[in-house]
C-alpha positions in Angstrom: 146.8 104.2 36.0 145.0 107.4 37.2 146.8 109.3 39.9 145.1 109.8 43.3 143.1 113.0 43.5 144.1 114.9 46.6 141.8 117.7 47.8 143.0 120.8 49.6 146.7 120.7 49.1 148.3 124.2 49.4 151.8 123.2 50.3 153.8 122.3 47.2 156.2 119.9 49.0 153.4 118.0 50.6 151.6 117.6 47.2 154.7 116.4 45.4 155.9 114.0 48.1 152.4 112.4 48.4 152.4 111.8 44.6 148.8 113.1 44.1 147.4 114.5 40.9 149.1 117.7 39.9 149.0 119.9 36.8 152.5 121.2 36.1 152.5 125.0 36.6 156.2 125.4 37.2 156.6 127.3 33.9 155.2 130.2 35.9 158.5 130.4 37.7 160.5 130.9 34.5 158.0 133.4 33.0 158.0 135.5 36.2 161.7 135.4 36.6 162.4 136.5 33.0 159.9 139.3 33.1 162.1 140.9 35.8 159.3 143.1 37.3 160.3 144.3 40.8 156.8 144.1 42.4 154.1 142.0 40.7 150.5 141.9 41.9 148.5 139.0 40.4 144.7 138.9 40.9 142.7 135.7 40.4 139.4 134.4 41.9 139.2 132.2 44.9 140.6 128.6 44.7 142.5 129.4 41.5 145.8 127.9 42.7 147.3 131.2 44.0 148.5 129.8 47.3 149.9 126.6 45.8 151.8 128.6 43.2 153.2 130.9 45.9 154.3 127.8 47.9 155.9 126.4 44.7 157.7 129.7 44.1 159.0 129.9 47.7 160.3 126.3 47.7 162.0 126.8 44.3 163.9 129.9 45.3 164.4 129.8 49.0 167.7 128.9 50.6 165.7 126.9 53.1 165.0 124.4 50.3 168.6 124.4 48.9 168.8 120.6 48.8 165.3 120.0 47.5 165.7 119.9 43.8 164.0 116.5 43.9 160.7 118.4 44.3 161.0 119.7 40.8 162.5 116.8 38.9 160.3 115.7 36.0 158.6 119.1 35.9 159.0 121.7 33.1 161.2 124.1 35.1 163.8 121.3 35.6 164.4 120.9 31.9 166.5 124.1 31.9 169.9 123.8 33.5 170.0 127.5 34.3 167.0 127.1 36.6 168.4 124.0 38.2 171.3 126.3 39.4 168.9 129.0 40.6 166.9 126.6 42.8 167.4 127.1 46.6 169.7 130.1 46.3 167.9 133.2 47.6 166.5 134.5 50.9 162.7 134.5 50.8 160.2 136.1 53.1 156.9 134.4 52.6 153.7 135.4 54.4 149.9 135.2 53.9 147.0 137.4 55.0 144.4 134.6 54.1 143.3 134.2 57.8 143.0 137.9 58.6 139.2 137.9 58.9 138.5 139.8 62.1 135.4 141.8 62.6 137.2 144.8 64.3 140.2 146.9 63.4 142.2 146.3 66.5 141.8 142.5 66.2 142.8 142.6 62.5 145.8 144.8 63.3 146.9 142.4 66.1 146.5 139.4 63.7 148.7 141.0 61.0 151.3 141.9 63.7 151.3 138.3 64.9 151.9 137.1 61.4 155.0 139.3 61.2 156.0 138.2 64.6 155.9 134.6 63.5 158.2 135.5 60.6 160.7 137.0 63.1 160.5 133.9 65.2 161.3 131.8 62.1 164.5 133.8 61.6 165.6 134.2 65.2 169.0 132.6 64.3 169.8 136.2 63.2 170.1 137.2 66.9 173.1 134.9 67.2 176.6 136.2 66.3 177.3 139.7 65.1 175.0 140.0 62.1 172.9 142.5 64.1 174.2 145.1 66.5 172.8 145.4 70.0 170.3 148.1 69.1 169.0 146.1 66.2 168.7 143.0 68.4 166.7 145.1 70.9 164.4 146.3 68.1 164.1 142.7 66.8 162.8 141.5 70.1 160.2 144.3 70.3 158.4 142.8 67.3 155.2 141.3 68.7 151.4 141.2 68.2 151.2 144.3 70.4 154.0 146.3 68.7 153.6 150.0 68.0 152.7 151.3 64.5 156.2 152.5 63.7 157.7 149.1 64.4 155.0 147.3 62.4 155.5 149.6 59.4 159.2 149.0 59.4 159.2 145.3 60.3 159.4 143.7 56.8 161.9 146.3 55.6 164.1 145.6 58.7 163.9 141.8 58.2 164.9 142.3 54.6 168.0 144.2 55.7 168.9 141.6 58.2 168.6 138.7 55.7 170.5 140.6 53.1 173.3 141.1 55.6 173.3 137.4 56.6 173.1 135.9 53.1 174.7 138.7 51.1 171.8 138.6 48.6 168.7 140.7 48.2 165.4 139.1 49.3 162.3 137.9 47.6 159.0 138.8 49.3 155.9 136.7 48.7 152.6 137.9 50.1 149.6 135.7 49.5 146.0 136.9 49.8 147.0 140.5 50.4 143.5 141.8 50.1 141.6 139.5 52.4 141.9 142.0 55.3 140.6 144.8 53.0 137.4 142.9 52.1 136.7 142.1 55.8 137.4 145.8 56.7 134.8 146.9 54.2 132.2 144.4 55.4 132.7 145.3 59.1 133.2 149.0 58.7 136.9 149.7 59.6 138.2 150.3 56.1 139.9 153.7 56.7 141.8 152.5 59.8 143.1 149.4 58.1 144.2 151.2 54.9 146.3 153.6 56.9 148.0 150.8 58.8 148.6 148.6 55.7 149.9 151.5 53.6 152.8 152.0 56.0 153.8 148.4 55.8 153.6 148.2 52.0 155.4 151.4 51.5 158.5 150.4 53.5 158.5 146.8 52.3 157.9 147.3 48.5 158.8 150.9 47.7 161.6 152.2 49.8 163.4 148.9 50.4 166.9 148.7 48.8 167.2 145.1 50.1 164.3 143.9 47.9 165.2 141.9 44.8 161.6 141.1 43.7 158.2 140.6 45.2 154.9 138.9 44.3 151.5 139.7 45.8 148.4 137.7 45.1 144.8 138.4 45.8 141.3 138.4 44.4 141.0 142.1 43.8 143.1 144.9 42.6 142.6 147.4 45.4 142.8 151.0 44.1 146.2 152.5 43.9 145.0 155.5 45.9 144.0 153.2 48.7 147.3 151.4 49.6 149.6 151.5 46.6 149.9 155.3 46.2 153.7 155.2 46.5 154.3 152.1 44.4 155.0 153.6 41.0 156.8 150.4 39.8 153.9 148.0 40.6 153.1 145.6 37.8 149.4 144.6 38.0 148.2 141.4 36.4 144.4 141.1 36.2 142.0 138.9 34.3 142.5 141.0 31.2 146.3 140.8 31.3 148.2 138.4 29.0 151.0 137.7 31.5 150.6 134.4 33.3 147.3 133.7 31.6 147.7 130.0 31.9 149.7 129.9 35.2 146.7 129.9 37.4 143.7 127.7 36.7 143.4 124.7 34.4 143.3 125.2 30.6 140.7 123.2 28.6 143.4 120.9 27.3 144.6 120.2 30.8 141.0 119.4 31.9 140.4 117.1 28.9 143.6 115.2 29.7 142.6 114.9 33.4 139.1 113.5 32.3 140.8 111.0 30.1 143.1 109.9 32.8 140.2 109.3 35.2 138.1 107.6 32.5 135.6 110.4 32.3 136.1 111.5 28.6 132.3 111.2 27.9 131.6 113.9 30.5 133.5 116.7 28.6 130.4 118.7 27.5 128.8 118.6 31.0 132.0 119.6 32.6 132.3 122.5 30.2 128.7 123.6 30.9 129.2 123.5 34.7 132.7 124.8 35.2 134.0 126.6 32.0 133.7 130.3 31.4 136.8 132.0 32.9 139.0 134.0 30.5 142.5 135.2 31.4 144.1 137.6 28.9 143.4 136.1 25.5 143.1 132.6 26.8 139.5 131.5 27.0 138.4 128.1 28.4 140.1 128.4 31.8 138.7 126.3 34.7 138.7 126.7 38.4 141.0 123.9 39.7 138.9 123.4 42.9 135.8 122.5 41.0 137.6 120.2 38.6 139.5 118.3 41.3 136.4 117.8 43.3 134.5 116.6 40.3 137.3 114.2 39.4 137.3 112.9 43.0 133.6 112.6 43.5 132.5 112.2 39.9 129.3 114.1 40.4 128.3 117.7 39.5 127.9 120.2 42.2 128.8 123.9 42.9 132.1 123.0 44.7 133.9 126.4 44.1 130.9 128.5 44.9 130.4 126.8 48.3 134.0 126.9 49.5 133.8 130.1 51.5 131.5 132.9 52.5 129.9 134.9 49.7 128.8 137.4 52.4 130.1 140.5 50.6 128.6 139.5 47.2 125.3 138.7 48.8 125.2 142.0 50.7 126.0 144.1 47.6 123.1 142.4 45.7 120.6 142.5 48.6 121.1 146.2 49.5 121.9 147.2 45.9 119.9 149.6 43.8 117.0 148.9 41.6 119.3 148.9 38.6 121.7 146.4 40.3 118.8 144.0 41.0 117.5 144.3 37.5 120.9 143.4 36.1 121.1 140.3 38.4 117.6 139.3 37.1 118.9 139.5 33.5 122.0 137.6 34.3 120.0 134.8 35.9 118.0 134.6 32.7 121.2 133.9 30.8 121.6 137.4 29.4 124.7 139.6 29.3 125.0 143.3 30.0 127.5 146.1 29.1 129.3 148.3 31.5 132.2 150.6 31.7 134.3 149.4 34.7 137.7 150.0 36.2 139.5 146.9 37.3 140.8 148.8 40.3 138.4 148.1 43.2 137.5 151.2 45.1 135.7 149.8 48.2 134.6 153.2 49.4 132.5 153.5 46.2 130.7 150.1 46.5 127.7 151.8 48.1 127.6 154.6 45.5 128.9 153.4 42.2 127.4 150.4 40.5 130.4 150.0 38.2 132.5 149.3 41.4 130.2 146.4 42.2 130.7 144.8 38.8 134.4 145.3 39.1 134.4 143.3 42.3 132.2 140.6 40.7 134.5 140.3 37.7 137.6 140.1 39.9 135.9 137.5 42.1 135.1 135.2 39.2 131.3 135.6 39.4 131.2 137.3 36.0 133.1 136.5 32.8 134.1 138.8 30.0 132.1 138.1 26.8 133.7 141.0 25.0 136.3 143.6 26.0 137.4 146.8 24.3 139.7 149.7 25.2 139.7 152.9 23.2 140.0 156.7 23.3 136.6 158.4 23.2 135.9 161.4 21.0 136.3 163.6 24.1 139.8 162.3 24.8 138.8 159.9 27.6 140.3 156.4 27.9 137.3 154.0 28.0 137.1 150.3 29.0 133.9 148.7 27.8 133.0 145.2 29.0 130.2 142.9 28.0 129.7 140.6 31.0 127.7 137.5 31.9 127.6 134.9 34.7 130.7 132.8 34.5 129.0 129.4 34.3 126.2 127.2 35.6 128.0 126.7 38.9 127.9 130.5 39.6 124.3 130.6 38.5 123.4 128.0 41.1 125.3 130.0 43.7 123.4 133.2 43.0 120.1 131.3 43.3 121.2 130.0 46.6 122.1 133.5 47.9 118.7 134.9 46.9 116.9 132.0 48.6 118.9 132.6 51.7 117.4 136.1 52.1 114.0 134.5 52.8 115.3 131.7 55.0 113.8 133.3 58.2 110.3 133.1 56.6 110.9 130.2 54.2 107.5 128.6 55.0 105.6 131.9 54.6 107.4 132.8 51.4 106.7 129.4 49.9 103.0 129.6 50.9 102.8 133.1 49.4 104.0 131.9 46.0 101.5 129.0 46.2 98.7 131.4 47.0 99.8 133.6 44.1 99.6 130.7 41.7 96.2 129.7 43.0 94.8 133.3 42.9 94.0 133.3 46.7 94.2 137.0 47.4 93.3 136.7 51.1 96.2 134.2 51.7 98.5 136.3 49.6 97.9 139.3 51.9 98.4 137.3 55.1 101.6 135.7 54.1 103.1 138.6 52.2 102.8 140.8 55.3 104.6 138.2 57.4 107.4 138.1 54.8 107.6 141.9 54.8 107.7 142.2 58.6 110.5 139.6 58.8 112.9 140.6 56.0 112.0 144.2 55.0 114.8 145.9 57.0 117.5 143.6 55.6 117.0 145.0 52.2 117.8 148.5 53.4 121.1 148.1 55.3 123.3 150.2 53.0 125.4 153.1 54.2 122.6 155.6 53.5 119.2 153.9 54.1 116.1 156.0 53.6 112.4 155.7 53.9 112.1 156.3 50.2 114.5 153.5 49.2 113.1 150.8 51.5 110.1 149.7 49.4 112.3 149.8 46.2 114.9 147.5 47.8 112.3 145.1 49.2 110.3 145.0 46.0 113.3 144.1 43.8 114.7 141.6 46.3 111.2 140.0 46.4 111.1 139.9 42.5 114.5 138.1 42.5 113.0 135.6 45.0 110.1 135.0 42.6 112.5 134.5 39.7 114.4 131.8 41.6 111.4 130.1 43.1 109.2 130.0 40.0 111.8 129.7 37.2 110.8 126.2 36.2 107.2 127.1 35.9 107.2 130.7 34.6 109.4 133.1 32.5 109.7 136.1 34.8 110.5 139.5 33.4 110.4 142.9 35.1 110.6 146.6 34.0 109.9 145.7 30.4 108.0 147.8 27.8 104.5 146.7 26.9 101.6 148.7 25.7 102.2 152.4 26.7 104.7 151.9 29.5 106.8 149.5 31.6 105.2 146.9 33.7 106.7 146.0 37.1 106.6 142.1 36.8 105.3 139.7 34.2 105.0 136.0 34.8 104.6 134.1 31.5 103.6 130.5 32.0 105.7 127.7 30.4 102.7 125.4 30.4 99.4 126.0 28.7 97.4 125.1 31.8 98.7 128.1 33.8 97.5 131.7 33.7 99.8 134.6 33.0 100.2 137.1 35.8 101.0 140.8 35.9 102.1 142.6 39.1 102.2 146.3 39.7 103.9 147.8 42.9 103.2 151.2 44.3 104.2 153.0 47.5 101.3 155.0 49.1 101.4 158.7 48.5 99.7 160.3 51.6 99.1 163.5 49.7 97.0 161.9 46.9 95.9 158.5 48.4 93.8 158.5 51.6 94.2 154.8 52.1 96.2 151.7 50.9 93.0 150.6 49.2 93.3 153.7 47.0 96.9 152.9 46.2 95.9 149.4 45.1 93.2 150.9 42.9 95.7 153.2 41.3 98.1 150.3 40.7 95.4 148.3 39.0 94.3 151.3 37.0 97.8 151.8 35.7 97.9 148.3 34.4 94.8 149.0 32.4 95.6 152.6 31.3 99.0 151.6 30.0 97.8 148.3 28.6 100.6 146.2 30.2 98.8 143.0 29.0 99.5 143.9 25.3 102.7 141.8 25.1 100.9 138.7 26.6 97.9 139.1 24.2 100.4 139.2 21.3 101.8 135.9 22.5 98.3 134.4 22.3 97.0 134.7 25.9 93.3 135.7 26.0 92.3 138.5 28.4 90.6 135.9 30.6 93.9 134.1 31.3 95.8 137.2 32.3 95.5 137.8 36.1 96.4 141.3 37.4 97.4 142.3 40.9 98.2 145.6 42.5 100.6 145.7 45.5 100.5 148.8 47.8 103.3 149.5 50.3 103.3 151.7 53.4 106.3 151.0 55.6 106.2 147.3 56.3 102.5 146.9 55.6 101.5 145.5 52.2 98.0 145.3 50.7 97.3 143.3 47.6 94.3 143.6 45.3 93.1 141.8 42.2 91.9 143.6 39.0 
């Protein structure tokens, strides 16, 4: 009989005692323990079982669960008598930054301090007896949401010392979702303040802490060492390309197949693979996001479950305000193509506005991209290079990206839809009317980077607009942009999938006041360029007669757009 599928369990004890569906990941405990790394940082995408595994690890090791070996009976870890004796024997400090999502630094600082304060409240039995001297008790009681920086920086270190003194054993520190505050700090503009605050806490807790046995941190990204880990020389970092713990987070294909069989869904294997497969961890390909699989098993219908679980605000922002090259890459990804990049798995948030490789690093860490091919080598110039071939992870992610792009035009959904209809019908007057409404409403949102400029605005809008066309007209047209044809590169080509439709070429130009007196002249120049460089050559080679190739010139000046037909 199939087990009940329980959605949303993040507490290991609750999951086990409710007897819901569970894929045994307790081998992770043994693998981690025997590796003997002092501080381990494990990065995995959202909803990959990080929090559940941290709960499992806490409840296996913590003295607070000394009599709860029943939670692990029948699981792989319990087959080893050595580990049965380890269960429930160590002091564990467990905390999570998952809910630190404030929009201002002072609020984020207060939330982190409150999390630490809650830990202290949990261990306030330490205030009884003579484990702490009077000065230490006084310091203990000063820990609060409003505590000063020096107290906050020292708080986890001090708690480690107190617990070591009480139990006579060094502590385990578990920190889940360590990087959530960093992402929010970048989005809301208080990155530098937060980094300085966090760095002090991490240094005392993980670097200069003689009472620390071992620690595990989990998150989505590997934040650059220079940002917050500059003093942690002993940090073991486990990313998507690492072979350690490659099957400990996420479901393997074999585990998914067994789950489908248990639920009577064996005939759905290929569809499940198309929708949800694509993640690779280390050398293990065919890793699935547990959230998507569990929701599919529960509801037995295909949908973008993982992609819709939380805000994709940062990803959307980076695409929307990204460079021309970024948007062109997104176009190719949506067409099912891959691209090659040299990236560093360390995320440098300060470079996201300046360095395109930093964006792809974030997308890879977040699970939006998969590694098709990966190679490390020493270049002829003595540089260590990391070359990646990347593609969208799976169909679920593709659906999410399409939704993000559609959302950009949500404020003018009716006008944008009407514009595309006018384009297909060749109604230039209506195209002009509706395109100017779209431009007025959404133009500025495509130029909200750190260094906006008049020159960049039309480029950002144009490429965002092209992505919108790609999503809206994908079923009817094959859309390509910036491709060679004739004697140059056209801006946009719409090749119809049905014989009844015309092919369409679009050329975009920003008015140059020095050479073009009016927007009308800019339109003329755009249309002339289509003819001069013979952009229709590729379409003619595919069998489209000249009479079935429509050509439009788009002229920009600020938020004003003028469209003409050639």
